[in-house]
N, C-alpha and C positions, 0 to 999 in steps of 0.2 A: 788514480789510486785503485787500488786494482777491487773491483764488486767481489771478489768473491770472502771480503776479509771479513769475520768474525765480526768484530764487537761496530757499534755505529761509533765509536771515540772515534775509530779513523777516520769520519768525515766531521767531524765536530771539536769545539777546544771548549773544556770547561771554565765557567766562570771562575773567580777566584772567592767568589761564597761558596759554588759548587750547587746553585740550585738551576742554573740553565748551562746551556749548550750554543754555543755558534757557530752555526753552519760555516764551515772552509771547501764546500764545493762554487768556482768561481761563480761569481756572480750574484752571490744567496747571502751571504753573509744572519740569515736568518735567528732568533734568540728562541729557542725552543727549552722549555721547563725541562730540568729533570730530578727535581727535588727528591732527597732523600736517593738519589741513586737510580732511579726509574730511567730505562732507557725507552717506555713503550713510545712516548714522545717524538724522537728521536727517532727511532724506524719508522714511523708514523709519516713521517716531512722525508725524509730518504725515501717513502713506498709513493707515496702520492707524487711529488717533488721533482725527485730525481728518476723517477721510475726504478728504484733501484730498493733488491727484497731482501735481505740480508737474512729470512728466516726464514725464506724457502727452501726447501727439500732439492736439493740433486736425484737425476733419474734415475735409476737404478744399473743403468748403462753404462754407467759415471761415475757411479760410486762402488770405492772397493765393499764398505758395508752397507747392505742397504734393508732399509725394513720392510716387510712382507707385511701384509696384512691382511689378516686373516676373514673372511664375510661370516658378518655376525649371525647366527643362530636366535631362533627363537626357541624361547623355553620350554615347549611343545618338544622338542626335538631330542632333547636329553634326559623324556621317559619312556620304557617303553612299552612298544603297539601293543593294543589290545586287540588279538586273534584266537579268544575262545570265545565265542557260539554258542557252549552250551546253556541248555535252560538254564540254570542258576546264575550264570555269565550276567548271559539277557535280562532275567526278573533284576538281577544287584544291579548292571547299570541306570534301570529304569530307576529301581529307587534312589541311587545314591546322587547320578549326574544328570535328571530329570525331576527331581523330588518331588516323583508320585509315591507319595506314603501307604509304604507295602499293606498294610492292612484291604485297604482296596482290591488288590491284586489277589490276596485272597484268603477264603474266610478262616474261621478255628476248627470246623468238620473238616476243611481239607488239611489242614496241618496235622492233624490225630491220624489220616489218614497213611501221610508220608512215611517215608522208612525211610 
C-alpha cells in the first residue's frame, strides 16, 4: 500500500456496526475503536505500530504548496518605540510606568511657576 495515502481507512476495514476498524497490514489484525467516525485511534495505531504517519506534512521542497511559518512576535513589537526624552516625556513615563505619584515629583508652588 502507498504510505502517502491520506485516509487511515486505506489500512483498516470497518466493522459492520462502524465502531471498530481492523488493521489490514500483514500479521496485525488489531481492532481499533473508531466510534462516531473518529480516526485518531487509527492514526495512532499506524504511527506507533507500523511507523506510518499520515498526518505528517511533506517537506517544502517536495510539496508544490508549502506552508510558510512566520516567527511569532512579542506583543511589544507592535507598539511604537518611545524615543521622546524630553522632560515632560520622562516625567510622564515615571508616573505612568513606575507608578510614582505625580505629587511626589512636584509641589503646587512649582506648578504655578510653569508656563
